[in-house]
C-alpha positions as CSV (number, residue, x, y, z in Angstrom):
1,X,-13.6,14.1,12.6
2,X,-14.5,12.7,9.2
3,X,-17.0,9.8,8.9
4,X,-16.1,6.4,8.2
5,X,-17.1,6.8,4.2
6,X,-14.9,9.9,3.9
7,X,-11.9,8.0,5.6
8,X,-12.3,5.3,3.1
9,X,-12.2,7.5,0.2
10,X,-9.5,9.5,1.9
11,X,-7.6,5.8,1.9
12,X,-8.5,5.0,-1.6
13,X,-7.0,8.4,-2.7
14,X,-3.9,8.1,-0.7
15,X,-3.3,4.4,-2.7
16,X,-3.9,6.0,-6.2
17,X,-1.3,8.8,-5.3
18,X,1.7,6.3,-4.1
19,X,0.4,3.8,-6.8
20,X,1.5,6.9,-9.3
21,X,4.9,7.3,-7.2
22,X,5.5,3.7,-7.4
23,X,5.2,3.9,-11.3
24,X,7.2,6.8,-11.4
25,X,10.0,4.7,-9.3
26,X,9.9,2.1,-11.9
27,X,9.9,4.3,-14.9
28,X,13.1,5.7,-13.5
29,X,14.5,2.4,-13.1
30,X,13.9,1.4,-16.5
31,X,15.8,4.6,-17.7
32,X,19.0,3.1,-15.6
33,X,18.7,5.8,-12.9
34,X,18.8,3.4,-10.0
35,X,19.3,6.3,-7.4
36,X,16.0,8.1,-8.2
37,X,14.6,4.5,-8.1
38,X,15.8,4.3,-4.7
39,X,14.6,7.9,-3.2
40,X,11.0,7.1,-4.9
41,X,10.9,3.8,-3.1
42,X,12.2,5.3,0.0
43,X,9.1,8.1,-0.5
44,X,6.9,5.6,-1.3
45,X,7.8,3.3,2.0
46,X,7.3,6.5,4.2
47,X,3.9,7.5,3.0
48,X,2.8,4.0,2.9
49,X,3.4,3.4,6.0
50,X,2.3,6.8,7.7
51,X,-1.2,5.8,5.9
52,X,-1.0,2.6,7.7
53,X,-0.2,3.8,10.9
54,X,-2.1,6.4,10.7
55,X,-5.4,4.1,9.8
56,X,-4.6,2.1,12.3
57,X,-4.6,4.9,14.8
58,X,-8.2,5.9,13.7
59,X,-9.3,2.2,14.8
60,X,-7.5,2.0,17.6
61,X,-9.5,5.5,19.0
62,X,-12.7,3.8,18.2
63,X,-13.5,6.0,15.2
64,X,-16.4,4.1,13.5
65,X,-14.7,3.4,9.8
66,X,-16.7,0.2,8.8
67,X,-20.3,1.1,10.4
68,X,-21.7,1.6,7.1
69,X,-20.4,-1.7,5.8
70,X,-22.8,-4.5,4.8
71,X,-21.8,-8.3,5.3
72,X,-20.5,-8.3,1.8
73,X,-18.4,-5.4,2.3
74,X,-16.8,-7.3,5.4
75,X,-16.2,-10.2,3.1
76,X,-14.6,-7.8,0.7
77,X,-12.7,-5.9,3.6
78,X,-11.2,-9.8,4.6
79,X,-10.0,-10.3,1.1
80,X,-8.2,-6.9,0.7
81,X,-6.5,-7.4,4.1
82,X,-5.4,-11.2,2.7
83,X,-3.0,-9.0,0.2
84,X,-2.1,-6.0,2.9
85,X,-1.1,-8.1,5.5
86,X,1.7,-9.9,3.6
87,X,2.6,-6.9,1.5
88,X,3.9,-4.7,4.4
89,X,6.8,-7.3,5.7
90,X,7.9,-7.6,1.9
91,X,7.7,-4.0,1.5
92,X,9.9,-3.6,4.8
93,X,12.2,-6.4,3.1
94,X,12.4,-4.8,-0.2
95,X,13.6,-1.7,1.5
96,X,16.2,-3.4,3.3
97,X,17.5,-5.4,0.2
98,X,17.8,-2.3,-1.9
99,X,19.7,-0.2,0.2
100,X,22.0,-3.1,1.0
101,X,22.1,-3.9,-2.8
102,X,21.0,-7.4,-2.4
103,X,19.8,-7.2,-5.9
104,X,18.8,-11.1,-6.8
105,X,16.6,-11.0,-3.5
106,X,15.5,-7.8,-3.8
107,X,13.9,-8.5,-7.6
108,X,12.7,-11.8,-6.2
109,X,10.4,-9.9,-3.7
110,X,9.4,-7.0,-6.2
111,X,7.9,-9.8,-8.2
112,X,6.0,-11.0,-5.0
113,X,5.1,-6.8,-4.3
114,X,3.8,-6.4,-7.5
115,X,1.2,-9.3,-7.4
116,X,0.3,-8.3,-3.7
117,X,0.3,-4.6,-4.5
118,X,-2.3,-5.3,-7.4
119,X,-4.4,-7.4,-5.5
120,X,-4.5,-4.7,-2.8
121,X,-4.9,-1.8,-4.8
122,X,-7.9,-3.7,-6.8
123,X,-9.9,-5.2,-3.8
124,X,-9.2,-1.5,-1.9
125,X,-10.0,0.8,-4.7
126,X,-12.8,-0.8,-6.6
127,X,-14.2,-3.4,-4.1
128,X,-14.7,-1.4,-0.4
129,X,-16.9,0.7,-0.5
130,X,-17.2,4.6,0.5
Protein backbone atom coordinates (compact mmCIF):
# COMPACT_ATOMS: atom_id res chain seq x y z
CA UNK A 1 0.00 0.00 0.00
CA UNK A 2 1.40 3.45 -0.89
CA UNK A 3 2.24 5.83 1.95
CA UNK A 4 0.09 8.85 2.85
CA UNK A 5 2.38 11.35 1.09
CA UNK A 6 2.44 9.18 -2.04
CA UNK A 7 -1.37 9.00 -2.09
CA UNK A 8 -1.63 12.79 -1.69
CA UNK A 9 0.85 13.27 -4.55
CA UNK A 10 -1.14 10.86 -6.73
CA UNK A 11 -4.32 12.82 -5.96
CA UNK A 12 -2.60 16.09 -6.87
CA UNK A 13 -1.51 14.54 -10.18
CA UNK A 14 -5.05 13.36 -10.86
CA UNK A 15 -6.42 16.85 -10.16
CA UNK A 16 -3.95 18.40 -12.60
CA UNK A 17 -4.84 15.80 -15.25
CA UNK A 18 -8.61 16.29 -15.02
CA UNK A 19 -8.09 20.07 -14.96
CA UNK A 20 -6.40 19.74 -18.35
CA UNK A 21 -9.42 17.72 -19.50
CA UNK A 22 -11.71 20.47 -18.19
CA UNK A 23 -9.74 23.11 -20.09
CA UNK A 24 -10.00 21.01 -23.26
CA UNK A 25 -13.75 20.84 -22.71
CA UNK A 26 -13.95 24.63 -22.46
CA UNK A 27 -11.81 24.94 -25.58
CA UNK A 28 -14.25 22.66 -27.45
CA UNK A 29 -17.15 24.82 -26.27
CA UNK A 30 -15.39 28.00 -27.41
CA UNK A 31 -14.93 26.45 -30.84
CA UNK A 32 -18.66 25.68 -30.95
CA UNK A 33 -18.35 21.92 -30.58
CA UNK A 34 -21.03 21.39 -27.93
CA UNK A 35 -21.08 17.63 -28.47
CA UNK A 36 -17.34 17.26 -27.77
CA UNK A 37 -17.75 19.59 -24.77
CA UNK A 38 -20.42 17.26 -23.39
CA UNK A 39 -18.39 14.12 -24.00
CA UNK A 40 -15.28 15.58 -22.37
CA UNK A 41 -17.35 16.75 -19.40
CA UNK A 42 -18.83 13.29 -19.03
CA UNK A 43 -15.31 11.80 -18.98
CA UNK A 44 -14.22 14.54 -16.55
CA UNK A 45 -17.15 13.65 -14.27
CA UNK A 46 -16.43 9.90 -14.33
CA UNK A 47 -12.70 10.35 -13.64
CA UNK A 48 -13.28 12.90 -10.88
CA UNK A 49 -15.93 10.82 -9.11
CA UNK A 50 -13.80 7.68 -9.42
CA UNK A 51 -10.91 9.52 -7.77
CA UNK A 52 -13.11 10.90 -4.98
CA UNK A 53 -14.72 7.53 -4.27
CA UNK A 54 -11.37 5.74 -4.43
CA UNK A 55 -9.84 8.17 -1.96
CA UNK A 56 -12.86 7.81 0.32
CA UNK A 57 -12.44 4.03 0.12
CA UNK A 58 -8.81 4.30 1.19
CA UNK A 59 -9.84 6.37 4.19
CA UNK A 60 -12.65 3.94 5.10
CA UNK A 61 -10.22 1.01 4.98
CA UNK A 62 -7.98 2.83 7.44
CA UNK A 63 -5.11 3.84 5.18
CA UNK A 64 -3.19 6.50 7.15
CA UNK A 65 -3.30 9.25 4.54
CA UNK A 66 -2.82 12.22 6.87
CA UNK A 67 -0.52 10.84 9.57
CA UNK A 68 2.34 13.01 8.29
CA UNK A 69 0.26 16.20 8.61
CA UNK A 70 1.15 18.97 11.06
CA UNK A 71 -1.53 21.18 12.67
CA UNK A 72 -1.27 23.79 9.87
CA UNK A 73 -1.75 21.00 7.33
CA UNK A 74 -5.07 20.04 8.93
CA UNK A 75 -6.19 23.67 8.69
CA UNK A 76 -5.29 23.65 4.98
CA UNK A 77 -7.22 20.39 4.57
CA UNK A 78 -10.34 21.87 6.20
CA UNK A 79 -10.08 24.92 3.95
CA UNK A 80 -9.64 22.63 0.93
CA UNK A 81 -12.69 20.58 1.89
CA UNK A 82 -14.75 23.78 2.06
CA UNK A 83 -14.35 23.89 -1.72
CA UNK A 84 -14.54 20.15 -2.40
CA UNK A 85 -17.75 19.33 -0.53
CA UNK A 86 -20.03 21.80 -2.37
CA UNK A 87 -18.19 21.08 -5.63
CA UNK A 88 -19.49 17.52 -5.91
CA UNK A 89 -23.26 18.28 -5.95
CA UNK A 90 -22.65 21.23 -8.29
CA UNK A 91 -20.78 18.88 -10.62
CA UNK A 92 -23.68 16.39 -10.59
CA UNK A 93 -26.20 19.15 -11.29
CA UNK A 94 -24.05 20.47 -14.12
CA UNK A 95 -23.92 17.04 -15.74
CA UNK A 96 -27.70 16.76 -15.47
CA UNK A 97 -28.49 20.26 -16.74
CA UNK A 98 -26.09 19.80 -19.63
CA UNK A 99 -27.76 16.54 -20.67
CA UNK A 100 -31.22 18.08 -20.29
CA UNK A 101 -30.12 21.14 -22.28
CA UNK A 102 -31.11 23.56 -19.51
CA UNK A 103 -28.60 26.10 -20.74
CA UNK A 104 -29.39 29.06 -18.47
CA UNK A 105 -29.15 27.04 -15.27
CA UNK A 106 -26.16 25.12 -16.63
CA UNK A 107 -24.24 28.37 -17.26
CA UNK A 108 -25.14 29.67 -13.79
CA UNK A 109 -23.84 26.44 -12.24
CA UNK A 110 -20.75 26.63 -14.45
CA UNK A 111 -19.84 29.99 -12.92
CA UNK A 112 -20.20 28.57 -9.41
CA UNK A 113 -18.27 25.48 -10.48
CA UNK A 114 -15.31 27.46 -11.83
CA UNK A 115 -14.92 29.35 -8.55
CA UNK A 116 -15.15 26.13 -6.50
CA UNK A 117 -12.80 24.23 -8.83
CA UNK A 118 -10.22 27.04 -8.75
CA UNK A 119 -10.37 27.08 -4.94
CA UNK A 120 -10.09 23.30 -4.77
CA UNK A 121 -7.20 23.29 -7.24
CA UNK A 122 -5.18 26.01 -5.52
CA UNK A 123 -5.72 24.73 -1.98
CA UNK A 124 -5.19 21.09 -2.95
CA UNK A 125 -2.22 21.35 -5.27
CA UNK A 126 -0.32 24.18 -3.59
CA UNK A 127 -1.23 24.05 0.12
CA UNK A 128 -1.66 20.39 1.04
CA UNK A 129 1.62 18.64 1.89
CA UNK A 130 2.80 15.51 0.11
